[in-house]
C-alpha positions as a printed NumPy array, in Angstrom:
array([[  0.   ,   0.   ,   0.   ],
       [  1.234,   3.48 ,  -0.863],
       [ -0.008,   6.438,   1.187],
       [ -0.145,   9.582,  -0.906],
       [ -0.626,  13.131,   0.371],
       [ -3.53 ,  15.423,  -0.343],
       [ -3.012,  18.908,   0.993],
       [ -6.263,  20.694,   1.726],
       [ -4.211,  23.873,   1.926],
       [ -3.248,  23.446,  -1.738],
       [ -6.48 ,  21.841,  -2.939],
       [ -8.76 ,  24.486,  -1.432],
       [ -6.265,  27.328,  -1.956],
       [ -6.68 ,  28.443,   1.654],
       [ -5.563,  32.054,   2.138],
       [ -3.212,  32.869,   4.997],
       [ -5.802,  35.201,   6.516],
       [ -8.547,  32.537,   6.504],
       [ -9.916,  31.555,   9.918],
       [ -8.973,  27.901,   9.475],
       [ -5.559,  28.508,   7.876],
       [ -3.646,  27.514,  11.03 ],
       [ -5.319,  24.109,  11.242],
       [ -4.885,  23.419,   7.539],
       [ -1.262,  24.557,   7.637],
       [ -0.526,  22.254,  10.595],
       [ -1.767,  19.22 ,   8.676],
       [  0.213,  20.399,   5.644],
       [  3.317,  20.393,   7.841],
       [  2.504,  16.77 ,   8.721],
       [  2.539,  15.999,   4.993],
       [  5.952,  17.609,   4.611],
       [  7.247,  15.385,   7.39 ],
       [  5.56 ,  12.409,   5.701],
       [  7.534,  13.071,   2.515],
       [ 10.783,  13.417,   4.464],
       [ 10.003,  10.1  ,   6.171],
       [  9.249,   8.468,   2.796],
       [ 12.571,   9.659,   1.383],
       [ 14.577,   8.483,   4.38 ],
       [ 12.709,   5.457,   5.746],
       [ 10.303,   4.17 ,   3.079],
       [  6.595,   3.337,   2.742],
       [  6.111,   1.305,   5.929],
       [  7.384,   4.235,   7.959],
       [  4.966,   6.552,   6.095],
       [  2.056,   4.316,   7.101],
       [  3.095,   4.453,  10.75 ],
       [  3.369,   8.287,  10.591],
       [ -0.015,   8.531,   8.868],
       [ -1.721,   6.488,  11.609],
       [ -0.046,   8.464,  14.379],
       [ -1.105,  11.769,  12.791],
       [ -4.69 ,  10.538,  12.483],
       [ -4.718,   9.377,  16.096],
       [ -3.191,  12.652,  17.287],
       [ -5.763,  14.719,  15.396],
       [ -8.918,  12.648,  15.774],
       [ -8.53 ,  10.751,  19.042],
       [ -6.398,  13.195,  21.002],
       [ -7.854,  16.391,  19.501],
       [ -4.295,  17.649,  19.345],
       [ -3.834,  18.953,  15.782],
       [ -2.999,  22.544,  16.616],
       [ -0.497,  21.809,  19.369],
       [  1.012,  18.557,  18.088],
       [  4.722,  18.295,  18.895],
       [  6.237,  16.76 ,  15.771],
       [  9.598,  15.893,  17.324],
       [  7.885,  13.992,  20.162],
       [  5.592,  12.217,  17.701],
       [  8.579,  11.123,  15.615],
       [ 10.428,   9.975,  18.73 ],
       [  7.379,   7.961,  19.805],
       [  7.687,   5.99 ,  16.559],
       [ 11.42 ,   5.512,  17.019],
       [ 12.181,   7.904,  14.15 ],
       [ 14.795,  10.648,  14.296],
       [ 13.124,  13.703,  15.904],
       [ 15.275,  15.875,  13.622],
       [ 12.846,  14.952,  10.808],
       [ 10.498,  17.503,  12.419],
       [ 12.503,  20.218,  10.648],
       [ 10.818,  19.084,   7.424],
       [  7.595,  20.725,   8.688],
       [  8.986,  24.099,   7.617],
       [ 10.734,  22.925,   4.434],
       [  8.664,  24.278,   1.55 ],
       [ 10.986,  22.47 ,  -0.893],
       [  8.898,  19.359,  -0.064],
       [  5.777,  21.057,  -1.445],
       [  6.718,  20.094,  -5.013],
       [  6.642,  16.395,  -4.085],
       [  3.344,  16.853,  -2.237],
       [  1.751,  18.587,  -5.242],
       [  3.075,  15.971,  -7.681],
       [  1.784,  13.039,  -5.625],
       [ -1.518,  14.812,  -4.915],
       [ -2.079,  15.499,  -8.606],
       [ -1.904,  11.762,  -9.37 ],
       [ -4.922,  11.103,  -7.113],
       [ -6.845,  14.101,  -8.416],
       [ -6.175,  12.984, -11.989],
       [ -7.791,   9.632, -11.179],
       [-10.738,  10.859,  -9.106],
       [-11.303,  14.412, -10.322],
       [-10.818,  17.785,  -8.704],
       [-14.346,  18.151,  -7.292],
       [-13.717,  15.669,  -4.485],
       [-12.215,  15.637,  -1.015],
       [-10.244,  13.14 ,   0.948],
       [ -9.765,  10.188,   1.191],
       [ -9.145,   8.932,  -2.31 ],
       [ -8.786,   5.198,  -2.872],
       [ -7.038,   4.097,  -6.063],
       [ -6.617,   0.592,  -7.428],
       [ -6.787,  -1.383, -10.626],
       [-10.217,  -2.722, -11.591],
       [-10.874,  -6.101, -13.244],
       [-10.321,  -4.486, -16.654],
       [ -6.768,  -3.525, -15.603],
       [ -7.66 ,   0.172, -15.454],
       [ -6.357,   2.324, -12.621],
       [ -9.283,   4.086, -10.957],
       [ -9.617,   6.455,  -8.06 ],
       [-12.653,   7.295,  -5.976],
       [-13.367,   9.733,  -3.202],
       [-14.316,   7.865,  -0.055],
       [-15.591,   5.917,   1.578],
       [-16.502,   8.427,   4.259],
       [-17.86 ,   6.669,   7.322],
       [-18.691,   8.083,  10.736],
       [-17.866,   4.986,  12.767],
       [-15.741,   1.921,  12.253],
       [-17.844,  -1.028,  11.095],
       [-17.258,  -4.618,  12.131],
       [-14.662,  -6.58 ,  10.2  ],
       [-17.422,  -8.495,   8.403],
       [-19.207,  -5.318,   7.34 ],
       [-15.901,  -3.666,   6.355],
       [-15.186,  -6.56 ,   4.006],
       [-18.669,  -6.276,   2.498],
       [-18.078,  -2.545,   1.916],
       [-14.754,  -3.307,   0.218],
       [-16.367,  -5.951,  -1.986],
       [-19.106,  -3.479,  -2.959],
       [-16.568,  -0.772,  -3.794],
       [-14.48 ,  -3.061,  -5.951],
       [-17.62 ,  -4.375,  -7.688],
       [-18.742,  -0.824,  -8.521],
       [-15.312,  -0.209, -10.058],
       [-16.092,  -2.909, -12.643],
       [-18.985,  -0.849, -13.974],
       [-17.748,   1.445, -16.713],
       [-19.591,   4.712, -16.343],
       [-20.004,   4.528, -12.535],
       [-18.997,   7.879, -11.034],
       [-20.644,   8.814,  -7.808],
       [-22.655,   7.622,  -4.842],
       [-23.318,  10.073,  -2.019],
       [-25.716,  11.16 ,   0.69 ],
       [-25.651,  13.978,   3.201],
       [-23.856,  13.254,   6.442],
       [-26.19 ,  13.558,   9.437],
       [-23.85 ,  12.63 ,  12.295],
       [-20.391,  13.49 ,  13.49 ],
       [-17.612,  10.915,  13.358],
       [-17.211,   8.527,  16.288],
       [-13.584,   7.456,  16.356],
       [-13.937,   4.664,  18.903],
       [-11.143,   3.732,  21.222],
       [ -7.75 ,   5.268,  20.67 ],
       [ -5.418,   2.779,  18.961],
       [ -2.135,   2.019,  20.662],
       [  0.431,   3.424,  18.262]])
C-alpha cells in the first residue's frame, strides 16, 4: 500500500488570513514530514506516521499543538525529521503526488481517495468511503467488496448522501 498526500491547503487554496488557515497549515506540515520520512525510511514508515497523525488529530484532539519531534520519537524515528515541517521544498513532491490522485478521481472531491486497478486492468480512483464509525470486520469486508464491484462498472462515477452525524472514532489505537 502506498499512502499519498492530499493537501487541503493546496487543494482548497486556503488564504493565509482565513480563519482555518492555522489548522490546515498544521496538517500540511505533517505531509511535509511524511515526505521526508518516505525519502529516508520508506513506505512502511509513512504508514506508521499517517496512523499516528490521524490518532493525534482525531482521538487526542491535538492537531494545533502537536509536537512533531515527540511524535517522531514515539515511533522511534529521528526527531530531527520535524525540521521538514517548515521545508517548503517538499511542497513540489506533495503537489506531484496529490495530482496523481486528483487525476484519477477528479478535482471536485475531497479526501480520502482510494485508487486501485479494476478487473479491466484500469487504474481508478474514488473519493471515499466516508464513514462516521468503524464497522465490524465483516461489514468492512462487504463494503470493500461493494466498492471493488462498482469499479467494474464502466460509467459509474458517484454515490453520495448527506452526512447527518459526526464521526465517532472509537477507542484510541495504541500506536
